[in-house]
BANUDO-182036 format. One line per field, with one value per residue (C-alpha): residue number from 1; residue in one letter; x, y, z. Coordinates in steps of 0.05 Angstrom, whole numbers, plus 5000, padded with zeros to 4 digits. Layout:
N
k <- c(NUM, ...)
r <- c(A, ...)
X <- c(X, ...)
Y <- c(Y, ...)
Z <- c(Z, ...)
END
This chain:
278
k <- c(1, 2, 3, 4, 5, 6, 7, 8, 9, 10, 11, 12, 13, 14, 15, 16, 17, 18, 19, 20, 21, 22, 23, 24, 25, 26, 27, 28, 29, 30, 31, 32, 33, 34, 35, 36, 37, 38, 39, 40, 41, 42, 43, 44, 45, 46, 47, 48, 49, 50, 51, 52, 53, 54, 55, 56, 57, 58, 59, 60, 61, 62, 63, 64, 65, 66, 67, 68, 69, 70, 71, 72, 73, 74, 75, 76, 77, 78, 79, 80, 81, 82, 83, 84, 85, 86, 87, 88, 89, 90, 91, 92, 93, 94, 95, 96, 97, 98, 99, 100, 101, 102, 103, 104, 105, 106, 107, 108, 109, 110, 111, 112, 113, 114, 115, 116, 117, 118, 119, 120, 121, 122, 123, 124, 125, 126, 127, 128, 129, 130, 131, 132, 133, 134, 135, 136, 137, 138, 139, 140, 141, 142, 143, 144, 145, 146, 147, 148, 149, 150, 151, 152, 153, 154, 155, 156, 157, 158, 159, 160, 161, 162, 163, 164, 165, 166, 167, 168, 169, 170, 171, 172, 173, 174, 175, 176, 177, 178, 179, 180, 181, 182, 183, 184, 185, 186, 187, 188, 189, 190, 191, 192, 193, 194, 195, 196, 197, 198, 199, 200, 201, 202, 203, 204, 205, 206, 207, 208, 209, 210, 211, 212, 213, 214, 215, 216, 217, 218, 219, 220, 221, 222, 223, 224, 225, 226, 227, 228, 229, 230, 231, 232, 233, 234, 235, 236, 237, 238, 239, 240, 241, 242, 243, 244, 245, 246, 247, 248, 249, 250, 251, 252, 253, 254, 255, 256, 257, 258, 259, 260, 261, 262, 263, 264, 265, 266, 267, 268, 269, 270, 271, 272, 273, 274, 275, 276, 277, 278)
r <- c(M, S, L, L, Q, E, N, T, P, L, L, S, V, R, G, L, C, K, Y, F, P, V, L, S, K, G, L, F, R, R, Q, I, G, V, V, K, A, C, H, D, V, S, F, D, L, A, R, G, E, T, L, G, I, V, G, E, S, G, S, G, K, S, T, L, A, R, T, L, L, R, V, T, R, P, S, S, G, S, A, M, F, Y, G, E, D, P, V, D, L, A, T, L, S, A, A, E, L, E, L, V, R, P, Q, L, Q, M, I, F, Q, D, P, F, S, S, L, N, P, R, M, T, V, E, Q, I, V, A, E, P, L, I, I, H, R, R, A, R, G, A, E, L, E, D, R, V, I, G, M, L, R, R, V, G, I, R, P, E, Y, R, S, R, Y, P, H, A, F, S, G, G, Q, R, Q, R, V, G, I, A, R, A, L, I, L, E, P, K, L, V, V, A, D, E, A, V, S, A, L, D, V, S, V, Q, A, Q, V, V, N, L, L, R, D, L, Q, E, E, F, G, L, T, Y, L, F, I, A, H, D, L, S, V, V, R, H, V, A, Q, R, V, A, V, M, T, R, G, E, I, V, E, M, G, E, T, A, Q, V, F, D, E, P, Q, H, D, Y, T, R, R, L, L, G, S, V, L, E, P, D, P, D, R, P, G, Y)
X <- c(4765, 4751, 4694, 4745, 4771, 4705, 4680, 4745, 4777, 4841, 4876, 4855, 4894, 4886, 4921, 4980, 5032, 5096, 5138, 5205, 5251, 5271, 5342, 5377, 5439, 5508, 5558, 5512, 5446, 5389, 5315, 5273, 5211, 5178, 5144, 5079, 5078, 5023, 4982, 4925, 4908, 4854, 4814, 4795, 4803, 4758, 4778, 4774, 4760, 4797, 4806, 4833, 4878, 4878, 4906, 4958, 5032, 5060, 4995, 5027, 5001, 5065, 5090, 5024, 5041, 5112, 5095, 5039, 5092, 5145, 5195, 5196, 5176, 5117, 5124, 5061, 4995, 4976, 4963, 4930, 4939, 4891, 4929, 4947, 4955, 4934, 4997, 5009, 5051, 5073, 5108, 5137, 5211, 5257, 5251, 5175, 5167, 5204, 5151, 5095, 5122, 5100, 5027, 5042, 5069, 5075, 5069, 5115, 5101, 5162, 5161, 5232, 5272, 5237, 5263, 5337, 5366, 5417, 5365, 5322, 5248, 5249, 5303, 5261, 5194, 5231, 5270, 5214, 5202, 5278, 5288, 5228, 5247, 5179, 5200, 5261, 5277, 5226, 5170, 5200, 5203, 5133, 5106, 5145, 5118, 5051, 5049, 5081, 5029, 4974, 4996, 5004, 5076, 5095, 5135, 5188, 5206, 5228, 5302, 5299, 5320, 5273, 5302, 5273, 5199, 5152, 5132, 5064, 5099, 5151, 5092, 5064, 5128, 5124, 5054, 5077, 5133, 5086, 5035, 5082, 5082, 5004, 4998, 4931, 4946, 4975, 4993, 4995, 5031, 5014, 5020, 4994, 5011, 5075, 5038, 5004, 4926, 4910, 4961, 4934, 4866, 4897, 4935, 4878, 4833, 4889, 4893, 4814, 4816, 4875, 4835, 4775, 4818, 4864, 4818, 4866, 4857, 4883, 4906, 4906, 4944, 4935, 4927, 4887, 4817, 4785, 4825, 4806, 4736, 4741, 4775, 4757, 4695, 4714, 4760, 4800, 4820, 4889, 4920, 4975, 4983, 4912, 4849, 4799, 4742, 4726, 4665, 4636, 4665, 4602, 4587, 4654, 4652, 4580, 4571, 4637, 4631, 4700, 4721, 4788, 4752, 4711, 4769, 4808, 4752, 4743, 4814, 4802, 4792, 4731, 4740, 4695, 4704, 4658, 4698, 4734, 4806, 4799)
Y <- c(5404, 5394, 5352, 5301, 5292, 5283, 5230, 5187, 5140, 5160, 5097, 5056, 4993, 4949, 4885, 4897, 4839, 4830, 4769, 4749, 4704, 4635, 4621, 4557, 4534, 4535, 4580, 4604, 4620, 4616, 4637, 4576, 4606, 4659, 4669, 4703, 4742, 4789, 4772, 4811, 4850, 4902, 4946, 5017, 5054, 5109, 5175, 5166, 5092, 5035, 4975, 4912, 4863, 4791, 4726, 4677, 4690, 4688, 4708, 4769, 4824, 4858, 4852, 4888, 4942, 4950, 4949, 5004, 5048, 5033, 5003, 4950, 4965, 4924, 4874, 4902, 4935, 5006, 5040, 5107, 5155, 5213, 5257, 5328, 5307, 5245, 5198, 5124, 5098, 5038, 5080, 5140, 5157, 5166, 5241, 5238, 5192, 5237, 5290, 5244, 5206, 5256, 5235, 5162, 5140, 5072, 5047, 4983, 4922, 4921, 4986, 4972, 4955, 5007, 5064, 5086, 5070, 5124, 5179, 5213, 5213, 5286, 5270, 5210, 5247, 5311, 5273, 5270, 5347, 5359, 5311, 5340, 5413, 5424, 5459, 5484, 5520, 5536, 5515, 5447, 5439, 5463, 5414, 5356, 5373, 5379, 5312, 5276, 5305, 5283, 5209, 5208, 5218, 5272, 5328, 5327, 5255, 5275, 5277, 5202, 5143, 5088, 5037, 5079, 5069, 5010, 4974, 5013, 5079, 5063, 5047, 5115, 5146, 5109, 5133, 5203, 5198, 5172, 5231, 5290, 5302, 5303, 5245, 5227, 5150, 5110, 5036, 5000, 4935, 4889, 4955, 4922, 4851, 4857, 4891, 4862, 4855, 4911, 4955, 4936, 4963, 5032, 5037, 5019, 5067, 5123, 5106, 5111, 5180, 5206, 5182, 5223, 5285, 5285, 5254, 5196, 5135, 5070, 5006, 4962, 4894, 4844, 4774, 4785, 4782, 4810, 4873, 4880, 4872, 4930, 4981, 4966, 4984, 4935, 4873, 4841, 4769, 4749, 4680, 4658, 4731, 4741, 4775, 4720, 4758, 4830, 4863, 4900, 4877, 4849, 4814, 4781, 4757, 4734, 4709, 4689, 4666, 4637, 4571, 4600, 4656, 4604, 4566, 4628, 4648, 4579, 4578, 4634, 4604, 4632, 4643, 4591, 4586, 4525, 4486, 4430, 4444, 4515)
Z <- c(4808, 4733, 4708, 4683, 4756, 4781, 4735, 4729, 4778, 4809, 4781, 4723, 4710, 4648, 4630, 4674, 4673, 4707, 4689, 4717, 4673, 4692, 4673, 4663, 4704, 4679, 4645, 4590, 4626, 4579, 4591, 4594, 4619, 4661, 4726, 4717, 4785, 4755, 4695, 4662, 4724, 4710, 4761, 4776, 4842, 4856, 4895, 4969, 4962, 4999, 4956, 4995, 4957, 4990, 4976, 5003, 5008, 4937, 4903, 4871, 4919, 4933, 4863, 4840, 4890, 4868, 4796, 4804, 4843, 4790, 4836, 4782, 4712, 4685, 4628, 4592, 4607, 4630, 4695, 4681, 4746, 4743, 4795, 4779, 4704, 4676, 4662, 4650, 4705, 4665, 4612, 4650, 4645, 4705, 4699, 4691, 4753, 4797, 4784, 4798, 4859, 4913, 4894, 4903, 4972, 5005, 5078, 5086, 5124, 5174, 5215, 5237, 5174, 5134, 5178, 5174, 5242, 5235, 5226, 5277, 5272, 5250, 5195, 5171, 5164, 5136, 5084, 5032, 5037, 5027, 4969, 4931, 4954, 4984, 5049, 5086, 5152, 5200, 5149, 5147, 5221, 5230, 5180, 5210, 5279, 5257, 5220, 5277, 5326, 5276, 5278, 5353, 5362, 5414, 5382, 5435, 5416, 5344, 5363, 5382, 5337, 5313, 5363, 5420, 5398, 5399, 5335, 5333, 5345, 5288, 5241, 5260, 5240, 5175, 5160, 5176, 5125, 5074, 5084, 5092, 5019, 5020, 4968, 4929, 4930, 4989, 4982, 5047, 5038, 5098, 5138, 5202, 5197, 5238, 5297, 5357, 5351, 5398, 5362, 5297, 5316, 5337, 5270, 5227, 5260, 5249, 5178, 5170, 5205, 5164, 5100, 5119, 5138, 5079, 5026, 5013, 4968, 4995, 4961, 5021, 5012, 5070, 5088, 5147, 5120, 5184, 5176, 5103, 5118, 5167, 5124, 5050, 5012, 4954, 4954, 4900, 4910, 4879, 4867, 4821, 4795, 4775, 4805, 4806, 4841, 4858, 4891, 4948, 5012, 5043, 4978, 4969, 5043, 5049, 4978, 4948, 4875, 4860, 4888, 4912, 4949, 4985, 5006, 5026, 5070, 5096, 5122, 5174, 5242, 5279, 5353, 5391, 5467, 5470, 5421, 5456, 5466, 5448)
END
């Protein structure tokens, strides 16, 4: 690893904005305004770090994730990604993005709708390797089996379809698909919010183990503050498309500086068996 790679963050975002036009009604639809889904977002993400992004629904968390991964093109700003070669994700062409995408993967919220019901588990996990021409034949099968085993799916189940698995197992398949290309950055967009609490803990622990094993960097988006506190080294608080507070996890949770952060933390119900009516 070069000196540049050692001393620079994996991702450096500066002034990133994503605006959606508001159009008038009628035959001649004119733009009458914009929705600032992300506005002037800036942060650095260190290698091997987990940065938690929290905020209420509609705060811009998922839009930020999709903009960084270029599912949607940003309106302005930069997102320097220091992977194999330094690139600005905000300005890459389609052909350039194809070369970078194996280093950037996403774990989706819904472990059912994000998996193709017409494909077997083996086909789902193998698809990224086939698309990017990374393996074929016996090597392809070996890599798929190895990754399924690593995420806790028995290899003999690889010919089954997603409907045959539980929600937690389907999410493990989604994780295997995301990691099969050996990415550097993984964006987990509400990756455990659709799971039962007991299963959440298993998947979160799996993500932490995989991070240590593969040297992954996570952008962990969630509305469950207890999960974020457990997995993230730093936390960024978003509201109305802007980051209003960022800091070490313990500092943000124990000594919040922004009024919105205090209200967000205050909305979490603490279990209290002695409380009347609990």
